[in-house]
N, C-alpha and C positions, 0 to 999 in steps of 0.2 A: 489272428491275421498279422499282427505286428511281428510275432516270432517268425512266421513264414517269410515275411518280407525281409527281415533282418538276415535270415538264413540264406536267402537268395542272393542278397548283396555280398555277403561274406564269401559264398562259394564262387560267385562271379569274380570277386577281387582276387581270390586265391588262384583261380584258373587263369586270370589275366597275367598275374605275376609269373606263374609257371610257364605260360606260353612265351612271355618276353624272354625269360632266362633260358628256355630251351630252343628258341628260334634258330640261333646259329648252328646248332647241332643237326638240324634238318634242312635248313635253307642254305644251299650252296651258291646261289646267285648273288653276286656282289651288288647287282642292281637293286635286288629286293632288300638287301641289308641297308643299302644307302637310302632306299625309300622309307624303311622303318626308322632310320635315324631322323629323317625329316619330320615324320609323323610324331615321333617321341619328343623332339625338341619343341615342336609347336604344341604338343599336348601340355608340356610344362608352361609355355607361354600363355596358352589359352586358360589353363587352370589358374594361373596367377591373376590374369585379368578378371576371371569369373569370381575369384575370391573378394576382390574389391567391389565387384557388382553385387556380391552377396549382401553387402551393407547398404544396397540401394544407390550406390554411387556409379555414375557412368563416366568412363574415360574414353576419349576419342584420340588420345595421343600417347598410348602406352609404348609406342615405338621409341619414345624418349628413353625409357629404361632399358628396352632391348638394345638400343644403339649404344648407350653409355656402357652397358655391361660388356658389349662386344669390343668396343674401343679400349676400355680400361684393361681388359684381359689381354688383348693383342699387343697393346703397347707395353704392358708389364712383361709378357713373355719375350717380346723383341728386344726391348731396351735393357731390361734388368736380367734377362736370361732365366726367369722363373719358369720352372716346370709347368707347361700348359694346364694340366689338370688342377694345379694349385692357383694358377693365374685366373682360372674360372671363378674361384671364390673371391678373388679381388674384383672381378667384374660385378659379382653380386653385391659386394660391399660398396663399390662406387655408385651403383644404381640406388642403393639405400640413401647415400648422401644426397643425390639428386632428388630422390623421393622426398627427403626431409624438406628440401628447398621448395619443391612444388607444393607439398602439404602445408608448409607455413604460409604460402602465398594464397592458396585456394581451397583448403580443406573445409572451410566454413561455408563454402558455396554448396548448392544442392543440385543434384541430378545433372541435367545437360548444360547448365551454366558452368559447372565444374568440368564437363566434358569439353566444352569449347576452350577453356583455359589450358587444359592438358594438351589439346591439339596445338595451341599456340606455342607451348614449350617445345613440342617436337619440331616445329618449324624453326624456332630459335636455335635449337641444337644443331640442326642441319646446317644453318648458316655459320654458326660459330665454328663448327668442325671444319667446314670447307674453306673458310676465309681467315679469321683471326688466328686459329690454331693450325693453319696449314704447315707451319714450320715443324710441327710435331706430327700431324696426321697425314702429310702429304696431300692435303686438300682433296680435290675431286679424283685424284689418282688412287687414293685409298692406301691402306696399310697391309703389307704382307708380314706374316709371322709364322712360327712353327705350327704344324697341325697338332691336334691333341696328343696323338702318338706318332712318332717319327715313321714315315713311310719305309724307312730302312728295316723296321721291325717286321718279321714275317707275320702275315695275317693281321697287320696293324688295324685294319678297318674293323675286325672282330673285337679287338680290345676297345676301340672307340665306341663300338656298339654297346658293349657292356657297361662302360662308364655312363653313357647316355641312358641306358635302361635303368641302372641303379639310381641315377639322379631323378628319373621320372617317378619311379616307385617311391623314393624318399620324399619327393615333393608332394605326391598325392597323399601319402600317409600323414605328413605334417599338416597339410591343409585340411584333411579329413578330421584330424584330432582338434584342430583349431575351430572348425565349423561346428563340431559337436561338443565344444567346451562351453563354459559359462561365458567366455568372451564371444563365442559364435552365437550364443543365444541373444547376447546384447546386440550384435550386429543385425540379427534377424529382426529384433524389436525396432531398431533404428530404421531398417528398410520398410517395415510395415507402417510405422508412425513415429517420426523422430520426436515430435512434441510430446507424445505420450511416453516415449522412452525416457526423455529428459525428466518428465514428471516423476517417473519411477526411480529416479536417482542414477540412471546410466549416463556416464560422461560421454555424450555422443561425439564431441569434437575429438576427444582423446582416442576413442575407439576407432573412428574413421581414419585418424592420422596413423595409428598403428597398423590398420588393415592396409593402408596405402604403402607403408614401409615393407610389410610382408610381401605384397604384390610386386613392389619394385625389385625386391631382392630376387625372387624367383624369375622375374622377367629378365633381370640382368644375367642370371645363370643361364637362362635360355639363349640370350644374345651371345654370350661368350661361347657356348657349345655350338651355336649356329655358325659363328665365324671360324672356329677352330676345326670344324668337321664338314658340315654341309657346304660352306662357301670355300672350302679347301685352304683355310688359313689366310683368308683375305676379308677385309671389310672396308666399305666406302660410305660416304654420307647417304647413299641410297637407302641404307638401313633405317633411316629416320622417315622414309616415305610413307604416304597415306596408306598404301596397301598393307604395310606392315602393322599399322595401327588398327586396320579393319579386320585383319585375319582372325585375331582372337575373338572378336565380336561375332563374326560369322560362325566360327566353330562352336562357341558357347551357346548361341541362340539356337543353332540347328540341333545340338545335342540335348540341351536343356539347361536354361539359365538358372544359376543358384544351386546346382547339384554338383556333387563331386564327380559323378560318372559322365555328366553331360558334355563337358569339354573333351573328354577322352574319346567318347563315341563320336562326337561331332567332327573332331579333327581326323580320326581314322576314316570316317565316311566321306567327308568332302575331298580330302587329299587323295584317297583311293579312287574315287570317281574321276577326279581331275587327271590323274595319271593314266587311268584306263581309257580316257578319251583322247589320248595322244594322236590316234589315227585321224582325228578331226583337226581342223585348223584352230588357231588360238581363239578367233572370234566365236566359232561354233561351240567351243568348250565353255567359253564364258556364258553363252546363251543357255546351254544345258544346265550348268551348275546354278546359274541365276534362276532358271525356271524351277529347279529342284528346291531352292531356298524359299521361293515364293510359296510353293505348294506346302512346304513344312510350316511356314508361318500361318498360312490360311487354315490348313486342316488339322495340324497338331501344334498349336501355338505354345504349348508347354514344352515342346521339344521331344525328340525321339526317346531319350532315356526315361523321363518320367511316364511317358505313354506306355513303353514296354514294361516298366516296373508295375504299373497299375494292372495291366492285362495279365502279367504273370501272377500277381497277387490274387486276382479273381480266379485264375485257373487253379491255383493251389487251393483256394477256399472251396471251389466247386468239387475238387477231387477229394477233399478231406471231410467235407460236410456229410452228415448221415443222410441216407436216401430212404 
């Protein structure tokens, strides 16, 4: 049964990678490509948040790292003339520095106490960017900087898509390897029972701190990609808003918390449904998506991905078992 399940996950991952890389060859609609950009950027963001949650830690202010990554990358590209794809890495590094500050202040806290502190950091970042650093960030007016690929380049949006797609695949691969490493086992032990994990010799505080840094890095990468592509080379303090902090939570919980495929499936599903309901008004869309999330939490609390995996495993066992 384990072999069957592993086989299904490997095949699904390969098909997913092939589909992403082949998409521009078959999809000629620029709207669909842009929609895929949005989905993939938020897949990186949701996967980063989910990795921190894998250790049993809850963050309600991950927009802190998303926004810091966006601003650092945009300002680097604008002020220093750094090529935007390289500036994206600067965004990730800046998010790690802020993550170290946040971790030093609150990583010893547990569960939603930590969540409230991270939320406070996002509010503080909003105010700092809008007021004390207005001389650098243009305050509430926001910052304009070059897109990821210059619009003067023919089919520039296709190149942007491939950069985002490769970034997404690299993120998922790295997080998968971490979650299935000795370090990942330590995080799982901390999630289940931190006191027992400490008793077994696992340095819980150090593990949680490193998990936060990893999560902050990929959140910063997502923020930089978001600003340089989806937002059209623009970022404002709005990126520190509450909705940006709750987006990865919604996607991860809907898809399957603590799994590598959960945030991927959840992000694709929720954003696809949201976009397909454009014919409705904004309030109606919120009602439909909200009702869907309620149904998921009530009837499949594990999330969509774990539920599908179990059913596929049962189907494979029933087909291979002797009659």
